C-alpha angles and dihedrals in degrees: 000000000000111000113252089229090061093050091049092050091047092050090050089051091050090051089048090054093044090053093055097105106177128175097174119010091200089067092063104094127218095259091054091046091052090051090051090048091054089051090047091053093044093056091050091047089054092050092048092049091051089058097046094096095032107061090151089065095055099099093046091047090050090053091048090050092051093047094047105043111008093088088061097038091052088070087076110079100221092044091050090051092050090050096047097036091201095184092048096250139063121258096030121173095267091052089051091051091052089054091049094048093048093193138133108281130163147098095266136026088256090049091051089053092048090049092050092048089056098045090046089058129105096258095054091041090056090053090055091048091049091054091049091048092050092049092049092049093048091051092046095048096043093047092053093051116105091205117090094215111058117180125215132189123192118195116208085006098182110176092344089220092161089072097056101075099045112130117253094244091054092046091057090061091056110091100172138023123183117190115194122190137145090227113079092191090055091053092049090051093046093050093047091055098046120108113265097256093049090049088056092057099034128112119189117206123191104214141129130232088257090055090055095044094048093047097248094133112084096204090059097053099102140009107291110129128086091206134016119187144163134196117215097337095118091057087074100044130091117231098263092049092045092051092048091050092049089054091052093045090051090052095055097045118096102239093198089078 
């Protein structure tokens, strides 16, 4: 049986969403959005707390949540995508791009506001910071290399957005880029959006983590990359898989750099 506290919190959340009357989402300033985000998080914290001692009710509560509020939440583009999971997994390249853009996107003014509340949040903000950090590190490491042909390998590359803003002088020192991802569409998108020079030295490989771990990817058979990196992949791996992948990554990195 679903706890009454959960149902009450869910109904309060539904009323909160119903009361979001928005004519133009762009008119809702950052301070107001932050206040709405805190309310958003508070309702979910109350629902989670109500289920702490009722793990057996989780599936039924999840169904009640979806039935009650998903029709409204789907108006926000990033929420709709996380409900539908069109690429078959969470955090696909289009979802990442929404986080990077951090704009108002949705099918209604209310949906655009809900989308912006989510992408303004801490989780999406950390994704943007991670991209910036990766880009800064790539630039730093490539610039310090004496060699004029630095090689990079990105595992679970997604949109490879960290490679787009690299200065031209740094790009010219990169002689090889290998993007590995299980999603062919993500690789096509990533390649299309790379700077011209990086396109000319880029190889896209459709492969899964298991393919890399079990040595089914030819370009990962021996040490040949100056730098191997991944952004967010390990969030989705269990400990044994993560350890196996680290061993493989260590084996394909050129330890002289």
